[in-house]
VEXDREN-2710 file (C-alpha; in Angstrom, 1 decimal):
% VEXDREN-2710
k/r/px/py/pz
1/MET/-0.2/0.2/-0.1
2/LYS/3.2/2.3/0.9
3/ARG/4.6/1.8/-2.3
4/PHE/1.4/2.4/-4.3
5/ILE/1.2/5.6/-2.3
6/LEU/4.8/6.6/-3.4
7/CYS/4.2/5.6/-7.1
8/THR/0.8/7.6/-7.5
9/LEU/2.5/10.7/-5.9
10/LEU/5.0/10.8/-8.6
11/VAL/2.7/10.1/-11.7
12/VAL/0.5/12.7/-10.1
13/ALA/3.7/15.3/-10.2
14/PHE/4.5/14.5/-13.7
15/GLY/0.9/15.1/-14.8
16/VAL/0.2/18.6/-12.8
17/PHE/3.7/20.2/-13.8
18/SER/3.6/18.9/-17.6
19/HIS/3.1/22.4/-18.6
20/VAL/6.2/24.5/-16.3
21/GLN/9.3/24.4/-18.2
22/ALA/11.9/22.0/-16.8
23/GLN/15.3/23.8/-15.8
24/PHE/16.9/21.2/-13.4
25/LYS/20.0/21.1/-15.7
26/GLU/20.5/25.0/-15.5
27/SER/20.2/24.9/-11.6
28/GLY/23.8/25.5/-10.6
29/LEU/24.0/26.4/-6.9
30/ALA/20.9/26.0/-5.1
31/TRP/18.9/26.3/-1.5
32/GLY/15.8/25.2/-0.5
33/LEU/13.4/24.0/2.1
34/SER/10.8/20.8/1.6
35/ALA/8.6/19.7/3.7
36/GLY/5.9/16.1/3.8
37/GLY/5.2/13.2/5.2
38/ALA/6.9/10.2/6.5
39/HIS/5.5/6.6/7.6
40/GLY/7.7/4.3/9.4
41/ASP/8.2/0.3/8.1
42/ASN/8.7/-0.8/11.8
43/SER/5.5/-1.8/13.2
44/SER/1.9/-2.6/11.7
45/GLY/0.7/0.4/13.9
46/ASP/3.0/3.0/12.3
47/ARG/0.8/6.2/10.8
48/TRP/1.7/9.3/8.7
49/MET/3.8/11.9/10.4
50/MET/5.4/15.2/9.1
51/GLN/9.0/15.6/7.9
52/TYR/11.2/18.9/7.2
53/ARG/14.4/19.3/5.6
54/ALA/16.8/22.0/4.3
55/PHE/19.1/22.1/1.7
56/PHE/22.0/23.0/-0.2
57/GLN/22.9/21.8/-3.8
58/GLY/25.2/22.1/-6.6
59/ASP/26.5/20.4/-9.9
60/ILE/29.3/18.0/-9.7
61/MET/29.5/16.8/-13.3
62/PRO/27.0/16.4/-16.3
63/MET/24.1/14.2/-15.1
64/PHE/25.0/14.4/-11.2
65/ILE/24.1/17.1/-8.9
66/GLY/25.3/16.8/-5.0
67/GLN/23.1/17.9/-2.2
68/VAL/23.4/18.0/1.5
69/GLY/20.6/18.2/3.7
70/LEU/19.4/18.7/7.7
71/GLY/16.1/17.8/8.3
72/TYR/13.7/16.6/11.5
73/THR/11.3/13.5/11.0
74/GLU/8.8/12.1/13.3
75/LEU/8.2/8.3/13.5
76/GLU/5.2/7.0/15.7
77/ALA/3.1/3.5/15.9
78/PRO/1.1/4.4/19.3
79/GLY/1.8/2.1/22.2
80/VAL/4.8/0.9/20.3
81/TYR/7.1/3.9/19.6
82/ARG/7.6/7.1/19.2
83/ALA/10.8/8.8/17.5
84/GLU/11.7/12.3/16.8
85/ASN/14.7/12.3/14.6
86/PHE/17.4/14.8/13.7
87/ILE/18.7/13.7/10.1
88/ALA/22.1/14.9/8.3
89/ASP/22.7/13.3/5.3
90/LEU/24.4/13.9/1.7
91/ARG/22.7/12.8/-1.4
92/LEU/23.5/11.9/-4.9
93/LEU/21.0/13.3/-7.6
94/PHE/21.3/11.3/-11.2
95/SER/19.5/12.5/-14.2
96/PRO/20.2/10.9/-17.0
97/PHE/17.9/12.8/-19.5
98/SER/15.5/15.4/-19.7
99/LEU/11.9/15.6/-20.7
100/THR/10.2/18.4/-22.4
101/ASN/8.9/20.1/-19.6
102/LEU/10.3/17.8/-16.6
103/ASN/13.4/16.7/-15.1
104/PRO/12.8/13.4/-13.6
105/TYR/16.0/12.2/-11.3
106/LEU/17.0/9.1/-9.1
107/TYR/18.6/9.8/-5.8
108/GLY/21.0/7.6/-3.3
109/GLY/23.1/8.6/-0.4
110/PHE/24.1/8.3/3.4
111/GLY/23.3/10.0/6.3
112/LEU/23.1/9.7/10.3
113/SER/20.0/9.7/12.6
114/LYS/19.7/10.8/16.4
115/ALA/16.2/10.2/18.4
116/LEU/16.0/13.4/20.3
117/ASN/12.9/12.3/22.3
118/ILE/15.1/9.2/23.4
119/THR/17.6/9.9/26.3
120/GLY/21.1/8.2/25.2
121/SER/20.5/7.4/21.9
122/ASP/23.3/6.8/19.4
123/PHE/23.6/8.8/15.7
124/LEU/22.2/5.5/13.8
125/PRO/23.8/5.4/9.9
126/MET/20.8/5.4/7.3
127/ILE/20.8/4.8/3.4
128/PRO/18.2/7.3/2.2
129/PHE/17.1/6.6/-1.7
130/GLY/14.4/7.4/-4.0
131/ALA/13.0/9.2/-7.1
132/GLY/12.2/12.9/-8.0
133/ILE/11.6/15.5/-10.0
134/GLN/12.6/19.2/-10.6
135/THR/11.1/22.2/-12.7
136/ARG/11.0/25.7/-12.1
137/ILE/8.1/27.9/-11.5
138/SER/9.7/31.4/-12.0
139/ASN/13.2/32.5/-12.7
140/GLY/15.3/31.6/-10.0
141/VAL/13.0/29.4/-8.2
142/LEU/12.7/25.1/-8.6
143/LEU/9.9/23.1/-7.5
144/LEU/11.2/19.6/-5.9
145/ILE/8.7/17.0/-5.5
146/ASN/10.2/13.4/-4.4
147/GLY/9.4/10.2/-2.7
148/GLY/11.6/7.4/-1.6
149/TYR/12.7/5.3/1.2
150/THR/15.2/5.5/4.1
151/LEU/16.7/2.2/5.6
152/TYR/18.5/2.1/8.9
153/VAL/21.5/-0.3/9.1
154/SER/20.0/-1.0/12.6
155/ASP/17.0/-2.0/14.6
156/ASP/17.6/0.4/17.5
157/LEU/14.4/2.6/16.7
158/VAL/12.2/-0.7/17.5
159/LYS/13.5/-4.2/18.6
160/ARG/11.4/-6.2/15.8
161/SER/10.8/-9.7/16.1
162/ASN/11.0/-12.7/14.0
163/ALA/7.5/-11.9/12.8
164/ASN/7.7/-8.1/12.0
165/LEU/10.4/-7.7/9.2
166/ASN/11.3/-5.3/7.4
167/SER/9.6/-5.1/3.7
168/LEU/12.4/-4.3/1.6
169/THR/14.8/-6.3/3.1
170/SER/13.2/-9.0/5.2
171/GLY/15.3/-8.3/8.2
172/LYS/14.9/-6.3/10.8
173/GLN/16.6/-3.1/10.1
174/ASP/14.3/0.0/10.6
175/GLY/13.2/2.4/7.9
176/PHE/10.5/4.9/6.7
177/TYR/9.0/5.8/3.5
178/GLY/8.3/9.2/2.8
179/PHE/7.6/11.9/0.6
180/SER/8.4/15.8/0.5
181/ILE/7.6/18.9/-1.8
182/GLY/10.1/21.7/-1.5
183/ILE/11.0/24.7/-3.0
184/ALA/14.7/26.0/-4.2
185/PHE/16.5/29.0/-4.8
186/THR/19.4/29.4/-7.3
187/ILE/22.6/31.1/-6.5
188/GLY/24.0/33.6/-8.8
189/LYS/23.1/33.9/-12.7
190/THR/21.5/31.1/-14.5
191/LYS/22.5/30.2/-18.0
192/GLU/19.1/31.7/-19.1
193/ASP/20.3/35.2/-18.0
194/VAL/23.2/35.1/-19.7
195/ALA/21.5/34.2/-22.9
196/GLU/19.0/37.1/-22.5
197/ALA/22.1/39.8/-22.0
198/GLU/23.6/38.4/-25.1
199/ALA/20.2/38.5/-26.8
200/LEU/20.0/42.2/-25.8
201/ARG/23.5/43.1/-27.3
202/MET/22.5/41.6/-30.3
203/LYS/19.7/43.4/-30.9
204/GLN/21.4/46.6/-30.1
205/GLN/24.1/45.9/-32.4
206/ALA/21.6/45.1/-35.1
207/ASP/19.8/48.2/-34.8
208/ALA/23.4/50.3/-34.9
209/ASP/23.9/48.3/-37.9
210/ALA/20.2/49.2/-39.5
211/GLU/20.6/52.7/-38.4
212/ALA/24.1/52.9/-40.5
213/ARG/22.5/51.5/-43.3
214/ARG/19.9/54.2/-43.1
215/VAL/22.2/56.9/-42.9
216/LYS/24.1/55.5/-45.8
217/GLU/21.1/55.0/-48.1
218/ALA/19.7/58.9/-47.2
219/THR/23.6/60.0/-48.1
220/ASP/23.7/58.4/-51.5
221/ALA/20.2/59.2/-52.4
222/GLU/20.9/63.1/-51.6
223/ALA/24.0/62.4/-53.6
224/ARG/21.9/61.4/-56.5
225/ARG/19.6/64.4/-56.2
226/VAL/22.3/67.0/-56.2
227/LYS/24.0/65.5/-59.2
228/GLU/20.7/65.3/-61.2
229/ALA/20.1/69.1/-59.8
230/THR/23.5/70.1/-61.0
231/ASP/23.5/68.5/-64.2
232/ALA/19.9/70.1/-64.8
233/GLU/21.5/73.6/-64.1
234/ALA/24.4/72.5/-66.3
235/ARG/21.7/71.5/-69.7
236/ARG/19.7/75.1/-68.9
237/VAL/23.0/77.1/-68.9
238/LYS/24.0/75.4/-72.1
239/GLU/21.0/75.9/-73.6
240/ALA/20.7/79.4/-72.8
241/THR/24.4/80.0/-74.0
242/ASP/23.5/78.5/-77.2
243/ALA/20.0/80.5/-77.6
244/GLU/22.0/83.7/-77.0
245/ALA/24.9/83.1/-79.1
246/ARG/22.2/82.2/-81.9
247/ARG/20.5/85.6/-81.3
248/ILE/24.2/87.5/-81.2
249/LYS/25.2/85.9/-84.0
250/ASP/21.7/87.3/-85.8
251/SER/22.1/90.6/-84.7
252/THR/23.6/93.8/-86.6
253/ASN/26.2/94.9/-84.1
254/ALA/27.9/90.8/-83.7
255/VAL/30.8/92.3/-82.0
256/ALA/29.4/94.2/-79.1
257/GLU/26.5/91.9/-78.8
258/ALA/29.1/88.7/-78.5
259/SER/31.0/90.6/-75.9
260/ARG/28.0/90.9/-73.9
261/VAL/26.9/87.2/-74.4
262/LYS/30.1/86.2/-73.3
263/GLY/30.2/88.2/-69.9
264/MET/26.6/86.9/-69.5
265/THR/27.8/83.4/-70.1
266/ASP/31.0/83.3/-67.9
267/ALA/29.1/84.9/-64.9
268/ASP/25.9/81.8/-65.2
269/ALA/29.0/79.6/-65.3
270/ARG/30.9/81.0/-62.6
271/ARG/26.8/80.8/-60.8
272/ALA/26.6/77.5/-61.5
273/LYS/30.0/76.6/-60.6
274/GLU/29.3/78.2/-57.1
275/LEU/25.6/76.5/-56.3
276/ALA/27.6/72.8/-57.1
277/ASP/30.6/73.1/-54.9
278/ALA/28.4/74.8/-52.1
279/GLU/26.3/71.8/-52.4
280/ALA/29.2/69.5/-52.9
281/LEU/30.4/71.0/-49.8
282/ARG/27.3/70.6/-47.5
283/LEU/27.1/66.9/-48.8
284/ALA/30.3/66.0/-47.4
285/GLN/29.9/67.8/-44.4
286/GLN/26.6/65.8/-43.9
287/LYS/28.2/62.8/-44.9
288/SER/30.9/63.3/-42.8
289/ASN/28.5/63.9/-39.6
290/ASP/26.5/60.4/-40.2
291/THR/29.9/58.5/-40.6
292/VAL/30.1/55.9/-37.4
293/PHE/32.5/57.1/-34.9
294/ILE/35.8/54.9/-34.5
295/LEU/36.6/54.6/-31.1
296/THR/40.3/53.2/-30.2
297/LYS/41.8/52.9/-26.7
298/GLY/44.1/55.8/-26.1
299/LYS/42.5/58.0/-28.9
300/THR/40.3/61.3/-28.6
301/VAL/37.3/61.7/-30.6
302/VAL/35.7/65.5/-31.1
303/LEU/32.0/65.6/-31.2
304/ARG/31.8/68.5/-33.6
305/GLY/28.1/69.4/-34.4
306/VAL/27.1/69.0/-30.3
307/ASN/25.9/72.5/-29.6
308/PHE/24.4/74.0/-26.4
309/GLU/22.0/76.8/-25.8
310/PHE/24.2/80.4/-25.2
311/ASN/25.3/80.0/-21.6
312/LYS/23.5/76.8/-20.7
313/ALA/24.1/73.6/-20.8
314/THR/21.0/72.3/-22.5
315/LEU/21.4/70.6/-25.9
316/THR/20.4/72.1/-29.0
317/GLU/18.0/69.9/-31.8
318/ASP/20.7/70.0/-34.6
319/SER/22.6/67.9/-32.0
320/GLU/20.7/65.1/-32.7
321/ILE/22.7/63.6/-35.1
322/ILE/26.2/63.7/-33.7
323/LEU/24.8/62.0/-30.7
324/ARG/23.2/59.7/-32.6
325/ARG/26.8/58.9/-33.9
326/ALA/28.2/58.5/-30.4
327/TYR/25.4/56.3/-29.1
328/ASN/26.1/54.0/-32.6
329/ALA/29.9/54.2/-31.8
330/MET/29.1/52.8/-28.0
331/VAL/26.8/49.9/-29.2
332/ALA/29.2/48.9/-31.6
333/ASN/31.7/48.4/-29.1
334/PRO/30.2/47.1/-25.9
335/GLU/33.9/47.0/-24.1
336/VAL/34.9/50.4/-24.5
337/ALA/34.7/53.0/-21.6
338/VAL/35.1/56.7/-22.4
339/VAL/36.0/60.2/-20.5
340/ILE/33.7/62.6/-22.0
341/THR/35.3/66.5/-21.5
342/GLY/33.7/70.0/-22.1
343/HIS/35.4/72.8/-23.3
344/THR/34.4/76.6/-23.4
345/ASP/35.9/79.8/-25.0
346/ASN/37.5/82.7/-23.0
347/VAL/34.4/84.6/-22.3
348/GLY/33.5/84.6/-18.7
349/SER/35.3/84.1/-15.9
350/GLN/37.7/80.8/-15.4
351/LYS/35.5/79.5/-12.7
352/TYR/32.3/80.2/-14.6
353/ASN/33.4/78.5/-17.5
354/GLN/35.1/75.6/-15.6
355/ALA/31.3/74.8/-14.2
356/LEU/29.4/75.3/-17.7
357/SER/32.1/72.7/-19.3
358/LEU/31.2/70.1/-16.8
359/LYS/27.7/70.7/-16.7
360/ARG/27.9/70.6/-20.7
361/ALA/29.6/67.1/-20.5
362/GLN/27.3/65.7/-18.2
363/SER/24.6/66.8/-20.5
364/VAL/25.9/64.3/-23.0
365/LYS/26.3/61.4/-20.6
366/LYS/22.8/62.0/-19.6
367/TRP/21.6/62.1/-23.5
368/LEU/23.5/58.8/-23.9
369/VAL/22.8/56.9/-20.5
370/GLU/18.5/57.8/-21.7
371/HIS/19.0/56.1/-24.7
372/GLY/20.5/52.7/-23.4
373/ILE/24.2/53.2/-22.5
374/ALA/25.7/52.2/-19.1
375/SER/26.5/54.9/-17.7
376/ASN/29.4/53.1/-15.4
377/ARG/31.0/53.6/-19.0
378/MET/31.3/57.0/-19.0
379/ARG/33.0/59.7/-16.9
380/THR/32.9/63.5/-16.9
381/VAL/35.0/66.1/-16.9
382/GLY/35.1/70.0/-17.4
383/ARG/38.3/71.7/-18.8
384/GLY/36.7/75.1/-19.1
385/LEU/38.9/77.5/-21.0
386/ASN/42.3/75.8/-20.3
387/GLU/42.8/73.9/-23.4
388/PRO/41.9/75.8/-26.8
389/VAL/42.6/74.5/-30.2
390/ALA/42.0/77.9/-31.6
391/SER/42.5/81.9/-31.3
392/ASN/39.8/83.0/-28.9
393/GLU/40.1/86.3/-31.2
394/THR/37.9/85.6/-33.7
395/ASP/34.1/84.3/-33.8
396/ALA/35.3/81.1/-35.5
397/GLY/38.1/80.5/-33.2
398/ARG/35.8/80.6/-30.3
399/ALA/33.0/78.5/-31.8
400/GLU/36.1/76.2/-32.5
401/ASN/36.9/76.2/-28.6
402/ARG/33.3/75.3/-27.6
403/ARG/33.6/71.5/-27.9
404/ILE/32.8/68.1/-26.5
405/GLU/35.7/65.2/-26.7
406/PHE/35.3/61.6/-26.1
407/TYR/38.8/60.5/-24.7
408/VAL/39.0/56.2/-25.0
409/GLU/39.9/55.2/-21.8
410/LYS/39.7/51.2/-22.5
END
């Protein structure tokens, strides 16, 4: 009857928890608590009592987990005996395979038991063995259900007669059946946590690659538009020139008219060339702004185009393009750490510019953190007006000195 109950418990457990994804192979280190029932195999009057156990477990090798436990088990047959046992045991869990949703295992081991309510009782050696299942009910939390038998190597709990023998060994050894349900908590990161972090990194990398492709496609489209516009303007100028030349040819004052047309043609050609050169320069500047930064240890990158409101640390809207480049570079190089340095011109006191440059560097860091870059990969420094790269005597020089730099630490 007791064997039938244990088998039934295991079958029911397999069915009830078949919808939960098993994580037995991923547990690593864990600690837990369990409770259940114990039924002595020592007398016909034995009845079900409570048992409790605390344990610590860890992987030993593939398919094997070691488990150390301390427990308390009550055994009683009214009018025959009662034992309140303190138990310490070492178990080895063997899981040869994993099902789709559950991981079954067998266990066996060795332990010592002492009856707390029997004066002068000795520590009795014992052998626990049985079977169980283990599954995950949430991230880092495992559910364990097991049932088995604990065999004492002596009959010190109950002095058996020849008519009352152990049901398993047919000898006079004591023993008890038992089942328990427990909860275990994993220690440290599981393989699932590592996989999720890697998936997030790969997604960020894919987003950065997609952004780089979008920028390249936009740049190429703009280049084609500019070329088409330049070619159309050149054709228009040529057609106007040819028409004017024909008109001059038919004019009575051919020499004077030819001279006038030549001056007009040269002016139009210069204007067309100036327009094409200006557009080409604008396109080159835009393409430069859209290129992904190259972050090399020990090198400094100037974030030209990152601007702030006058005498403030508030980023202007046109800074978005350059900040996006910095973000893409940080995502593409997840191991890199940088120093964000702010610089100002010499307008105002040194103390004021020192504080303003630090606040501006902090604004850049805040923008990057808000867009997903880890704060511990960046630190900020303000240099104020101490490290100019151009003359502060002109507007252009002062604009050059008001800048944000990335220094790659590692």
